[in-house]
N, C-alpha and C positions, 0 to 999 in steps of 0.2 A: 188505821187500829181495830185491831179485833175486838168488840163489845160481843156477851153475852148474856140474854137478860133471860131469867127463871118467871115461868108463872103456872100457876094452877095450882100451886097444893094449899092446904085446910085443913079443915076439924071434918073427920069420917069416922061412921061407925064402923067394928069389926063386921070383914066379909063384904063393906062397900069397894069403890074404883073411885079412882083421882086417874086424869090426864095429864101429866108436866108437861111443859111446854119451853122448850129453850130456843127462840130468837135472834139469830147471830147478824151482824154487822159487820164488816171491814173484809169477809172473805165470804168463801161460797161453804156451803157443808158439805157439799155434794165432794169436795177437793180431799178435804182430810177424815182420818178416823177421829169421832168423838165418842162419847160417854157421859154417864150418869156414876155417881159415887154417892153417898151417904154420910152421915156424922153426926155421934147423940155424944152430948156432953161428957168427958172427959176419955175421950176417946177419940184413934184415926180415924180418918177417913175413908171407909171402903167403898171396892168396887160394886157397883148395882149390876150395870149394864156393858155394855161395849160395842159400837157398830164401825165394821171396817170402812175403806173406798164407796167397796161393792154392796154388797147385801148380807155380806158374811155379820154374825152378833153373837158374841158371847156374854153370859148371867152367872152373875153369883150363885150361889148350891141354892142360898133359901129365898130366893126370889123365882126360880128356874119354874117354869110353869103357870107362875102368874101373873109378870111381869112381861112386852114386849116395845123394845125398842125399836122406832123407824123414824124417819125423815122424807122429809117432803122439800124437795128441790126446788120446786118453785117458790114455797114460801119460804126457803132459806131457814128452815125450825129443824129441829127434830124434839121429838116426842117420847116420852115413856110413858105406856101405858100399863095400870095398874090395879090388874083385878083382887080379888077375895083380899080384901087389905087386913093386917092381924095386928095388934099394936106395936109388937117388933119391929115393925114397919116404921116407928116413929122417927121421924129424923129432920134433920134437914140436907134436900136434897142440891149437890151441884152438877151443874151442866161443865162435860170440858171436849175442849176441843185443842189434837194437837197437831202440829204444824213439824217441819222439819227442823226447825230451832227453838221450840219451845212449846208449854202446854198451858193455853188459856184457861180461866175457869169464871164462872156467872157466879153470882154474888148470895147465890141459893135461894130453897123456898121451904117454908114449914111443912111437913106435912105429920100429922098430928091424928092418930089413929085411938080413939075410944069412945066407950059407949056415955 
């Protein structure tokens, strides 16, 4: 049974930083593509960043040069380092893991950027 548990969200001032974590169980994060999505009320989930089984990564246009996705295989954890946060980054952030048969989602963690 694959489970993803996000943590690290919270309230931060504009220009600040947060690091989100996604701890996986039931599979190895090194084996599958993973990603971070975010969602605001009334809108669909949108891709923030994705990482392949290797080290290749891609980012949404609005977060390029500010966010970094990474993976610690020893800790079986996915990360999203978020710098220079803006109020527009306020959302619920979800971790995903995609196997050959389905995509798993975490429960989400709230990020609020406000002064």
